[in-house]
C-alpha positions, 0 to 999 in steps of 0.5 A: 527963305532958301530952297533946293530942288530935289526930284522936281520939288522945292524943298525948304533949307536952313536959313541959319547955321550954328556950326559950333564949337562943341561944349561951348554953348550951342545947346544954350543958344539952341534952347533959347531960340527953340521956343521962339514962334519965328524960329523952326528947329527940327524936333526929331534931331537937335543936331542932324550933322547932315553937311559933315556927311552930305549923303554918304553913310558914316563908317565909323568903328562904333556902329552904333554912332553910325546911326546917329548923324542924318546923312541921307539928303531926303531924310535931312530935308524932310526935317523942315518940311513942316516949318511955316513960311513965317519961320526962320529954320535953323540947324545947330550941329557942332560938327560943322566947325570941326569938319569945316572943309567938307561941311561948307562943300556940302552946304554949296552942293545944296544952296548953290549961289544962295550959300554966301547969304545963309547966316551963321552963328558960332559960339567959342569957348576957351580951348583949354577948358573946352577940351576938359569939358569934352572929355568929361562929358564923354566920360559922362556918357560912357564913351571915354575910359582913359585918363585925360592925360592919355586922351589928348596925346597924339596916339590916343587921338589918332586911334580913338578918333576912328571910333566916332567923332568926339575924341579929337580933343585938341582939334576941336579947339583950334578955331582959327582955320575954321572960323576964317573958312566961314568968314570966307564963305559967308557974308553974314557971320557973327562969333561970340564967346561963351562968356557972352552968355553971362549977359544973356539979355544983350547977347540974345537981343544982338542975335535976334536982330541978326535973324530979324525976329522979335526979341525974346521977352522970357529968357530961361535960365539954361542948364544944358548938357552938364559934363562931369564924372558920375558919382553913380553910373546907374543913376546918370545912365537912367537919366540919359536913356529914360524911355518914359521920359523921352515919349512924354518929352515928345508929347509936350509943348516945346517950351514945357519940354525944355523946362522938363529938360533943364530940370532933368539936367540939373538933377544930372548935374548934381550926380556929377563930380567936377574933378579939376584938370592937372595943372601939368595938362593945363599948361600943356594945353595953354602952350598948344593954343597959344599961337591959334588963340593969337591968330583967332584974336586977330581974325574976330577982332577980340581980345583973348588974352584971358584965355591964355 
């Protein structure tokens, strides 16, 4: 277990961190782990995003978004105050990979010399399909209105990423430098690919061994955060923002809540259109990521030729 001292009091810190990548399967890992009796995730917020801000209030143009991250140190530490001594605490915030420099620096401020022993779990997706999935996810949520071709232009990214994070579609998939930064700062790092989740039993077995907890006997089939273009925006928004559903969910046992969320996401998926990416965009992205994929392949010692 890890602690930091604030105002003369010992406060609990996460034992492991899942820094991303966004739209690569972090929610699936989270949902498989969160019902485990030896694992603790904050119920208040799946992604606190704290280490991307570390006590500094966000200042994006979208003021509504500025209310989402937990940036206050005391508020962040309070998320883990109810964890038991037999539980491993986790933080699954996808901004930590994209914003790796500032996130790792802020981690070091709280953990000090303990930092290198914290366990890191990274999951990565083919950056081409990841970028398009992220784009259609933001369309689904009502944040994106441009064509994909416009959204991935240098100017389109530069202007819109000031609104909130999420619009830097290209850099989110440039993994090599980010992964290397975590390997440099931490001794215990495991890197998975989204396709590893196809063999959920084997992947979760390795993950539980890494976290030193009992294996999960009852793995769930997870449908999490589906991306796509809404066929009916009103219905999709109703599922996303239903207050009654959220209120009931907070009162349910964790496993029951996760099953309800999975049902909701399956219904939502049926209300989304999966329009394919244009071949022109795919070709441009493959060229953009070619060198980074080569570097990443060497860093993690895995064949990534199927990503090209």
